[in-house]
N, C-alpha and C positions, 0 to 999 in steps of 0.2 A: 796282538798289538800292544805296545807299551802303554802304560797308564801314567798320567800326570797326577801328582799328589792332589791337585785341585779337584780331581774327580772323586776322591774318597774322603775329603774333608767334610764333616757334617756342617750343616747350616746352623747359624746362631739361632738359639731358641727364641730370642726376643730381638727385635730390631732396635738399633741405637737411634737417638735423635738425628734428624737429617742435618748434615753439614750445609752451611750456607753456600749457595752457588756463586761463582764469580760472574756477576751479572753482565758487565761490559763485555768481557771476552766471550761469554756464551752467546750474547747477542750478535756479536760479529760472526761467530761460526754459523749461527742461524741464518744470517744474511747470506753467507757464502752458500749454505745449503739451499737457500731459496733461489739464488741466481741461476743455478744450473737447470732446474726444471723450466724456468721461464724460457731459456734458450732452447731447451730440449722439446718442450710441448708446444711452442708457438706454431710449429708447422702442422700439427695434427689436424686442425679443422680444415685446412685447405690442401693438404698434401695430395689427396685423391683428385681434386679438381685441378691442381697444378700439374700433376702427372698426365691427366687427360689432355690439358692444353699443350704441354710441352711435347708429348709423344704422339698426339693425335690418335690415341687408342680408343676403342669403344669402351663403354663403362664396364662391360663384362670381363675385360682383359686388364683393367687398371690394377686389380688386386695382385697380379703377378709381379708388378714392378714397384708398387707403392711400398710393400713390405721390404723389398730389397733396399730401398733408400733408407728405411728406418733400421734395418739390420746391420748395415755396414758400420754404423756408428759403434755398436757393441762388438762387432767382429774385430775391428781394429783395437778398440779398448781392451779386449781380452788379452792381446799381446803386449799392451803397454802399462796396464794399471798396476800390476804387481811391481814393476820396475819403478813407477812413481812412488809407491809406498815404500819400497826399499830405499829409494833416493832420499825420501823424507826422514828415514832412520839415520842417515849420514849427514845430510846437508841441513836438516831442520824442516819443521812442518810448514812454517809460514811461507817461505819463498816458493816451495813446490805448490802449495795451494793457490798462491796468486798466479803462477804460471798457468795452472789449469783454467782459471777464470779468464785469463787473457785469451787463451785458445777458444773458449766458448764465445767470448765477445766477437773475435775476428770471424770465426767460422759461421756464425748465424747470420752476420751481416752479409757475408759472401754468398750464403745460400739464397738470400733474397734477390741476388743479382743473377742467379742461375737461369739460363735460357736453353739448357740441354740436359739430358739425363746423365751424361758423364760429369758435367759440372755439379749437378745435385749430389751425385755420389762422392765426388772428390771433396766437396765441402763438409759432408758428414764424416768422411774419413778423417779429415783434419780435426774435427770436433772430438771424435773418439780417441784419436792418438794423443791429444793434449789433455784429456780429462781423466784424472785419477783422484779427484777431490773427495769423493765419497769415503774412500779408505782413509784419507788423511784427516778429514774432519772427524770421522769416528775415532781415530787415534788421538787426536787433540782433545776430544771430549772425555775419553777414557782417562787421559792424563790430568784432567782438571776436576775429576769427580772421584767419589768413593762409593762404597756399597750402600750408603745411607741416602745418597742423592742421585744415583745414576739413573734410576727409573724416571725420575722427574726430568732430568736433563735429556735423556734419550727420547722421552715422549715428545719432546719439543721438536726433534729432528723431522719426524713425519709431518709435524705441523708446518714447519718451514717448507718442507717439500710440497705439501698440499697447497700452501699459499702460492708458491711459485707455479704449481700445476693448475691453480685456479686463474692466476693472472695470464699465464702464457696462452692457453686456449682462447680466452676473451680477446687478447690482443690479436691473435691470429684470425679469429672468427670475424671480428668487427672492423679490422683495419686492412684486410686483404681487399684488392680491387678498390682502392679508395676513390679513384677518379670516377667510378661508376656509382659507388655507394654514397659518396659525399661530393657530388659535382660542384656544389657551391664553394667548396674549399679547395678541392684538388682536380676539378674538371679540366683546368687549363694546363695541367702539368703533363707534358709530353713524356717526361722521365717515368712518372708513376703509371702512365698508360703502357709504356714499354715494359716496365718492371712492376707488375701489379702486386707482387708479394714482398717488395723491398721494405715498405713502410712498417709492417709488423715485425719483420726481422730486425730492422734498425732500431725500433723501440726496445726490443728484447736485448739488443747489443748495448744500448744506453744503460739499461738496468744493471748489466754486468760491469760496465765501466764505473758506475757509481760504487758498487761493492768493492772493486779494485782500489779505488782511492781511499775508502774507509779502512780497508784492510792494511794498506801501506802505512797509514798514519797511526792506527790504534791497535792493530792486532799484535799480541805478545807471543813470543815463542813458547811452546810448551815442552819440547824435547829437552830433557834435563841436561844432556851433554852439550847443548848449544846455548844454554842460559849463561849469562855472565858469571865468570868464576868468583868465588868468594875471596876475601883477602888472603894473601900468601901464607899468613900464619895459621889460617884455618885449613882443614883438609878440604880437598876439592870435592864439590858435589857432583861432578860430572859422572863419577863412577858409581856412586851409591845413593845419590839424593833422590828424593821424591818430590812431586809437585803437589802442594796442598792448598786448596782454597781457604782463605782466611777473610775475616771481615776487614773491610777498609775503615781506617780510623776516622777518615774525613767524610765518608759517605756510608751511612749505616746500611748494612745488608748488601753492599755492592760486591764486596769480595775481590781479592787480588790473588795472583799466582805467586807463591813463595816457594823457592827451592829449599828443601829441608834435608840437611845432612844426617845420615844415620851412621854414627861413629862405629858402632859394633860391627857393621858390615865390612869394614876394612879388614878385620881379622878373617872374616869368612872368605874374602877374595883370595887370601893366601892359599886356602885349601883348594881353590879352583875346581869346584864340583863339576860333574859331567853336565854338559848342556842338555836341558830337557828337550824331548822331541816336540815338534810343532803339531804333529797330527796324532793327537790323543783320540780315543774312541768317541768321546763327547764331541770333539771338533769335527771328526769325520761325519758323524750323524747330523750335526747341525748343517754342515756344508752340503750334505746330500739333500736335506729338505730345502735348504736355500736355493739350490738349483731349480727345483720344481716351483718354488715360490716365485722366483725371479722369472722363470719361464712363463708361468700363468700371468704374471703382471705384464710382461712384455707383449704377450699375446693379446691381452685385454687392450693395451694402449694402441696396438696396431688394428685390432679387429673392430673396435668400437667405432672409430671414424669411418672405416670401410662399410661396416654393417649399417650404420646410420645413413651414409651417403647413397648406398645402393638402393634403387627402387624396389618395390615390393616384388616385381617380376624377377628381380636378380637376387632375391633372398634377403633384402634389407627392409628398411622402413622409410626411405626416401626423405631424410632430413636435409635441409640446406646447411651450409657451413656455420651460419650464425647459431642455429639450434644445436649443432654438434659442439660448438664451443661453449654454449650455455650448459649442455649436459655435462661435459668434462669439468666445467667450473663448479657446478653444483656438487658434483662428486667430490671435488677437491675441498670445498667449504665444509661439507659434512665430515670428511676425514680429518680436517684441521681441528674442528671443535671437539670431535671424539677423542683425538690424541691429547688435546690440551686438558680436557676436563674429565673424561671417562677412564682413559687408559691408566693414569697414575693410581686411581682408586682401585681398579680392577687388579692391576699388577700387584699392588701392595697387599691385597687380600688373598689373591690366588698364587702369587709367585710367578716368575717368568715362564716356567714350563707349562703350567696349566693354562695361563693366559695365552701362550702360543698355540696350544691345542684348541682353545676356544676360537682364536682367530682363524685357524686353518679350516675349522668346521664350516665357516661361512663361504668359503671359496666355491664349492660346487653350485651353490644357489645362484651365483652370478651368471654362470653359463646356462643354467636352466631357464633363467629369465629371458634370454635373448631369443630363442626360438618361439617362446610364448608371445613376446612382443611382436615378432614377425607375423605370426598367424593371426593376431588380434588387430594388426594395423589397419585392415579395412574398416574397423569399427570407428576409426577416428583418432585424432591426436590425443584427446583426454585419456582414452583407454590405454594408448601406448605409453604415455607418461606415467600413468598409474603402475604399469608393469616395470617401467624403468625406475620408479621410486623404490620398489621392492629390491631391484638390483642394487641400487645405491646403498641401501641399508646393508645388504650382504657384503658389498665392496668395502664399506666402512668397518665392519667387523673384521673382515680379512686383512685390512690394512694395518691392524695392530700387530700382525705377525712381523712387520718390518722392524719395529722397535724391539720386540722380544728376540728376534734373530741377533740384533746388535748386542743385546745384554748377554745372551748366552755365549756368543762368540768371545767377547771380552772377558767374561767370567772364566772361561775355560783357557784363556791365554796362559802359556807357561811362564811368561816373564813380561815386564814392561817393555823391554827392548825388542820384543817380538810383535808388538802391536801393529806397527806399520806394515810389516810383511804379512801378518795374519789377516788384517783387514784388506790388504791388497789382494790376498788369495780369495777372500770373500767377494770382493768386487770383481775379480777375474771370473769367479764362478757365475756371478750375475751377468757379466759381459758375455760369457760363453752361451748362457741361456738366451740372452737378448740377441745374440748373433743369429741363432736359429729360429727363435720364436716369431718375430714379426714377419720375416720372409716366408717361413713355413706355414704360418697360420693364415696369412692372407692368400697365399697360393692355394691352400687347401680349401679356403672359402670359395675362391673362384672355381676350383676344380670340382668341388661338391655341387656348385650350382650348374656348371657346364654339363656335368654328367648325371645330374639329378640323384646323387648318392644319398640314400635315406631321405628322399624328397629335399635334397640340398642341405640337410641338417647334420651330416657326418662330422663337420667341423666342431659343432657344439658337443656332440657325443665324446669326441676325443678329449676336449677340454674338461668335461665333467669327470671323465675317468682319471685323468691326471690329478685333478683336484682331490678326488677321493684317495688316491694312492698317497699323495702328499700328507693328507690328514692321518692316515693310518700309520705313517712313518713316525709321527710325533710321539707315539706310545713308547718309544724306546729312549726318550730323552730323560735326563735326571737334572734336578737342581744342584748346581755346584757353586763353590765360592771362588772368588778371584784371589788366590793366595798371593799374587804379586802385589796386591795392595796392602797386605798386612805389614805393619811396622815391626822390625825386629827389636828386641830389647836385650 
């Protein structure tokens, strides 16, 4: 397989001082990154209960269908996310990103109005078809950072996700069935009695609406080709400019995005070098590990609510929706703080590859904790929560892999112009994993319990095996530099 020059370029022996980040623009990107998991995770605490009420299925059969509702989102996204990324390479990042948030806003509100399984599936399909924001936000972040500050910027993305993944389950867990839970406020609302899951979905929709308004007003375009042209007497930046964060003169440390024209590259364009391949060895390796990482993550998101909701006799621990929402939120909070404060320190000391290996080493312990929690659940809730605390620590360590994956992919990109497509491919890889993960793992959970395979624990053994394989695959990764960020002289 052909190699990209970025794979053979040695790393700098010493790190340069970090370039100031464009704070306003970065904050907007983080808000956009936060809005998606609010809409995505708000259904997790109540999806199994909703499925049971809508389909009238027994608890032992819910797992076969709950995972399907969660999987169709990623299944449809797999076919569309690359095209959203490619479209952002042509039309610009801002407009495509805003379209994605509009899709999330509309689809999550419609999900709350669902009264049948086909309607639930349709609304999740719409959400998946409209959502390509992960690839676009990653591309925008790559375009506004350099190698001195990318780790800090990328470490904030999982913080934003974790914050959204903290809010979403809390909203879903505590606002579902509001007429029963809060009769003094909503007891007389016939609408909320008929649609007991609309309120949490509507609140999640409002969060996305707020982010849309902020994005329309304040978000700047980062794709160089779409930035306003320089005066006619100056050469056009659209072909060879770069986007550099600089300090804002009026607001110290805030930083703005400034297109910088590289004059020497005009001569290089006349040579028209051969277009570098997108699939270098490093990229293929990272994509392969990404698939397993996304697969495990999607399995976790689908399995945890089902595992917690299922009674002990059905292989779970018998938590109510409010406790499920609390567990998911606590996991999100710990991930948020670790990404904000621990990851930048660890990555700066170890580098992205060794940090990636450390993160992947934590994944097997997540799935070891689940059967332990099940077998110890007769001892009482405090014992179960102690085991789940161990699981949360392992999940927090593993969550660092998301940031490392983004850094390694963008460092290995052959050119700035390929970022949208490349991150679209990464997201497509994740969508493919999420298309099979939730439906497959919840069905395997139900099948394991129904047929008593390994005392119902076959599902956990499968996940532990996948996690170990993913960790071993990180041994072939190498640290590479993002050559597309280098300024020519």
